[in-house]
C-alpha positions in Angstrom: 0.1 0.2 -0.1 1.3 3.4 -0.9 1.1 6.5 1.2 -1.2 8.2 -1.4 -3.6 5.4 -1.6 -6.8 5.9 0.8 -6.2 4.2 4.0 -7.2 4.5 7.7 -4.3 5.1 10.1 -4.5 4.4 13.7 -3.6 7.1 16.0 -4.1 5.2 19.1 -5.9 2.2 19.7 -7.4 3.0 23.2 -7.7 0.4 25.8 -8.1 -2.7 23.3 -8.8 -2.7 19.6 -8.7 -5.4 16.9 -10.0 -6.2 13.6 -12.8 -9.1 13.7 -15.5 -10.3 11.6 -18.1 -12.9 12.2 -15.1 -15.4 12.9 -13.6 -18.1 12.0 -16.2 -21.2 11.5 -15.4 -24.8 11.1 -12.0 -25.6 12.9 -13.1 -25.6 16.2 -12.2 -29.4 15.8 -8.7 -28.7 15.2 -8.4 -26.2 18.0 -8.7 -23.3 16.5 -11.5 -21.0 18.2 -13.9 -18.7 16.7 -13.1 -15.6 17.7 -15.0 -12.8 15.9 -16.9 -9.6 17.0 -18.5 -10.3 20.4 -21.6 -8.7 19.4 -22.4 -9.6 15.7 -25.6 -7.2 15.7 -22.8 -4.2 16.4 -20.8 -5.3 13.2 -24.1 -5.5 11.0 -25.2 -2.4 12.0 -22.0 -0.7 11.8 -21.3 -2.2 8.3 -24.6 -1.3 6.7 -24.3 2.4 7.9 -20.9 2.2 6.1 -22.1 0.7 2.9 -20.7 -2.6 3.4 -21.8 -6.3 3.3 -23.0 -7.2 6.8 -20.1 -9.4 7.8 -17.2 -7.4 6.6 -14.3 -6.8 8.7 -14.4 -4.1 11.1 -12.5 -2.6 14.1 -14.0 -3.7 17.7 -12.9 -1.5 20.5 -13.1 -1.6 24.1 -13.7 1.1 26.6 -13.1 4.2 24.3 -9.8 5.8 23.5 -10.0 4.5 19.8 -8.5 7.5 17.7 -8.1 7.0 13.9 -7.3 9.3 10.8 -8.4 9.4 7.0 -5.0 9.3 5.0 -4.9 9.4 1.3 -8.3 10.6 0.4 -11.7 11.0 1.8 -13.3 7.7 3.7 -16.4 6.8 5.0 -16.8 5.4 8.8 -19.3 4.5 11.0 -19.7 3.8 14.3 -22.1 1.5 16.4 -22.4 1.3 20.0 -23.4 3.6 22.9 -20.1 5.8 22.4 -19.1 9.6 22.8 -17.7 10.2 19.5 -15.7 13.2 18.5 -14.7 14.3 14.9 -11.6 16.6 14.6 -11.1 18.8 11.5 -8.7 21.4 10.9 -7.6 21.7 14.8 -11.2 22.1 15.9 -13.1 19.1 17.8 -17.0 18.8 17.5 -18.9 15.8 19.0 -20.8 13.6 16.4 -23.5 11.1 17.3 -22.9 7.4 16.8 -25.0 5.0 15.4 -24.4 6.8 12.0 -21.7 6.8 9.1 -19.7 10.1 8.3 -17.1 11.2 5.3 -13.7 12.0 6.9 -11.8 14.0 4.4 -8.2 13.5 4.2 -6.6 14.2 7.3 -9.7 14.6 9.4 -9.8 12.5 12.8 -12.3 10.6 14.7 -12.1 9.5 18.3 -14.2 7.0 20.3 -13.9 9.6 23.6 -15.8 7.0 26.1 -18.5 4.4 26.0 -21.7 5.7 27.7 -22.9 2.5 28.5 -21.4 -0.9 27.6 -17.7 -1.3 26.9 -17.7 -2.3 23.3 -18.0 -0.1 20.1 -17.6 -1.3 16.4 -16.3 1.0 13.9 -16.8 0.3 10.1 -14.7 1.5 7.2 -16.4 1.5 3.6 -14.3 -0.8 1.5 -11.9 -1.8 4.5 -9.5 -4.8 2.9 -8.1 -7.1 5.3 -6.8 -10.9 3.9 -8.6 -13.8 5.2 -7.0 -16.6 7.1 -9.0 -19.8 7.2 -12.0 -18.1 6.0 -12.0 -15.1 8.4 -10.4 -11.8 8.9 -10.8 -12.4 12.9 -7.6 -11.5 15.0 -6.7 -14.6 17.2 -3.6 -13.3 18.9 -2.9 -16.3 20.7 -2.1 -17.9 17.3 -1.2 -14.9 15.2 -4.1 -15.3 13.0 -6.0 -12.9 11.2 -6.1 -8.9 11.6 -2.8 -7.2 10.9 -0.3 -9.9 11.5 -2.3 -11.8 13.9 -2.2 -8.8 16.4 -4.2 -6.3 18.1 -4.0 -2.5 16.5 -1.6 -0.5 17.6 -0.7 3.4 16.7 0.7 3.5 13.3 -1.5 0.7 12.0 -2.7 1.6 8.2 -5.8 -0.1 6.8 -6.7 0.0 3.3 -10.1 1.3 2.8 -11.8 2.7 -0.5 -13.4 6.2 -1.3 -16.9 6.9 -0.2 -20.1 6.5 -2.2 -23.8 7.3 -1.9 -24.9 8.9 1.1 -24.1 9.0 4.7 -26.4 6.8 6.7 -28.2 7.0 10.1 -29.9 4.6 12.6 -32.5 6.8 14.3 -33.7 4.6 17.0 -30.6 2.7 18.6 -31.2 -0.6 20.2 -32.5 -0.3 23.8 -30.4 -1.7 26.6 -31.7 -5.2 28.1 -30.9 -5.4 32.0 -32.9 -8.7 32.3 -31.0 -11.8 33.8 -28.7 -13.7 31.6 -30.3 -16.9 30.1 -28.4 -20.1 30.6 -29.2 -24.0 30.0 -27.9 -26.1 32.7 -25.1 -28.6 31.9 -23.2 -30.6 30.3 -21.8 -31.3 33.5 -24.3 -30.0 35.8 -24.4 -33.6 37.5 -20.9 -32.3 39.0 -22.7 -30.1 41.1 -25.5 -30.4 44.3 -29.0 -29.4 43.8 -27.9 -26.8 45.9 -25.1 -25.4 43.9 -27.6 -25.3 41.1 -30.0 -23.2 42.9 -27.4 -20.8 43.9 -26.0 -20.6 40.1 -29.3 -19.4 39.0 -30.7 -17.3 42.2 -27.9 -15.4 43.4 -26.1 -12.2 42.1 -22.5 -12.3 40.6 -20.1 -9.5 39.9 -18.2 -9.1 36.9 -14.3 -9.1 37.8 -11.6 -7.2 36.5 -10.5 -10.5 34.6 -12.6 -10.0 31.8 -11.5 -10.1 28.1 -12.2 -11.7 24.9 -11.4 -15.1 25.9 -13.6 -15.4 29.4 -15.4 -13.4 31.9 -14.7 -14.3 35.7 -17.3 -14.0 38.1 -17.3 -13.0 41.7 -19.7 -13.9 44.4 -21.3 -17.3 46.0 -18.7 -20.1 45.3 -20.4 -23.4 43.7 -19.5 -26.5 45.6 -18.2 -29.6 43.4 -19.8 -32.8 44.2 -16.7 -35.0 43.5 -13.8 -34.4 41.6 -13.0 -30.7 40.8 -11.7 -31.5 37.3 -13.0 -33.6 34.5 -11.2 -35.1 31.3 -10.9 -32.3 28.8 -13.8 -32.3 26.6 -15.1 -29.5 24.3 -16.1 -25.9 25.0 -18.0 -23.4 23.2 -18.9 -19.6 23.9 -21.1 -19.8 26.6 -19.9 -22.7 28.5 -19.8 -21.5 32.1 -16.7 -23.4 33.6 -16.3 -23.7 37.5 -12.8 -24.3 38.5 -11.4 -25.6 41.8 -12.3 -22.1 43.8 -15.9 -22.6 42.8 -16.3 -19.3 41.0 -17.9 -19.3 37.3 -15.9 -18.0 34.1 -18.1 -17.6 31.1 -15.9 -18.5 28.0 -16.4 -16.0 25.1 -15.2 -15.8 21.6 -11.5 -16.1 21.9 -11.7 -19.0 24.3 -10.2 -22.4 23.9 -12.0 -25.1 22.3 -11.4 -27.9 25.1 -11.4 -27.6 29.0 -10.8 -29.6 32.1 -13.2 -27.8 34.5 -16.8 -29.0 34.8 -19.5 -27.0 32.9 -22.2 -26.0 35.3 -24.3 -24.2 32.7 -24.3 -22.7 28.7 -25.3 -19.0 28.4 -27.6 -18.9 25.3 -25.9 -17.0 22.2 -28.9 -14.4 22.1 -27.7 -13.1 25.7 -23.7 -13.6 25.4 -23.2 -9.8 23.8 -24.9 -8.3 27.1 -22.4 -10.2 29.2 -19.6 -8.9 26.8 -21.1 -5.6 27.3 -20.9 -5.5 31.0 -17.8 -3.6 33.1 -15.8 -5.1 35.7 -18.0 -4.2 39.0 -21.4 -4.7 37.0 -23.4 -7.4 38.5 -25.8 -9.7 36.9 -27.9 -12.9 37.5 -28.6 -15.8 35.6 -32.2 -17.2 34.3 -32.7 -21.2 33.5 -34.0 -21.8 30.3 -34.2 -24.9 28.1 -32.9 -25.6 24.4 -36.3 -24.6 22.9 -36.5 -21.1 24.7 -32.8 -20.7 23.8 -33.7 -21.6 19.8 -36.8 -18.9 19.8 -34.5 -16.6 21.8 -32.2 -16.4 18.8 -35.0 -16.1 16.3 -36.5 -13.2 18.4 -32.9 -11.4 18.3 -32.6 -12.1 14.7 -35.8 -10.8 13.8 -35.0 -7.6 15.8 -31.6 -7.1 14.3 -33.4 -7.4 10.8 -35.7 -4.7 12.0 -32.9 -2.4 13.0 -31.1 -3.0 9.8 -34.4 -2.2 7.7 -34.5 1.2 9.5 -31.3 2.5 8.8 -31.8 5.3 6.3 -29.8 7.9 4.4 -28.9 11.4 5.2 -30.0 13.4 2.4 -30.0 17.0 3.9 -32.7 19.2 5.3 -35.5 18.3 8.1 -35.4 14.8 8.9 -38.8 13.9 8.6 -38.5 10.4 9.8 -37.1 11.9 12.7 -39.4 14.3 13.4 -42.8 11.9 12.9 -41.1 9.0 14.7 -39.4 10.7 17.8 -41.1 14.3 18.3 -44.8 13.2 17.7 -44.4 10.2 19.7 -43.1 12.6 22.9 -39.3 12.1 22.8 -38.2 15.3 21.3 -35.3 15.4 18.9 -33.7 18.2 17.3 -34.6 17.3 13.5 -31.6 19.6 12.4 -29.2 18.3 15.0 -25.7 17.2 13.5 -26.8 13.6 14.1 -29.6 13.6 11.7 -28.1 15.6 8.9 -25.0 14.7 6.6 -21.7 17.0 7.2 -20.4 17.1 3.7 
């Protein structure tokens, strides 16, 4: 890539940023984790806002601090997530709403100042080009797979992109937060625990520890007693598996987790609710609710239907008064400024 070709330059990665997509599927049998974004819905929304295919590679970042710049020409970027975003142009800074795309001219910068709620934002770049490894561009640092040389993004990284086309886009009504319990199915080794331990798991409050990342989330709270051996012969795990090591404190595995493990698994968090766990910050409290496989399947279908409604609600920013925002929000009682920057194109 030449210096004059359009590209995004990472000025600062913030707490942690990496290139991800829908994940590396079909290789867990040989020990390769899925990786991929922790919240697929955010990836699909960000890519649609930017004009990409829904599963195109994106930048996933934690806890704010990501700072990037357009180089070699104008670029289109979009942010999905409850983030405080800032646009810097000609030495002047101004806030920019999330859940929209924006065209950055050569040299203009975009910064994720902080997360208002949750801890994950996804940034899509129109035409972002990243080679696939085993069918995916997802970064898995432990095996140096995907992304840029298999590593998290660092200051100075340059990502090839494409010149923008078409209108900027906005999602006028972002998805609402869900603070209900995380739904989980008992097993596959719930028989390694007493009925009292299972009751505790599904009724007690747990707190997210500081040991929470893309591999797993360690929880603090009531310890769960094993009935017998505290370890088993290693068998398969999946994202959502709830392992209970010898200290009795649960660990929920996430996208970068190992493919097998020797701790008994008391339960499995359903896929529809894993993104909510990924958004929890250290110190947040949560609770689990028992469901069966049928309920887990229904929840997955409901989430997919809700995601499709959100994608269908994304609309172009054509300038002037945003009648959709006016009619959908103002007349419904939640007033918005229909000429505010988040409802207008900037270029």
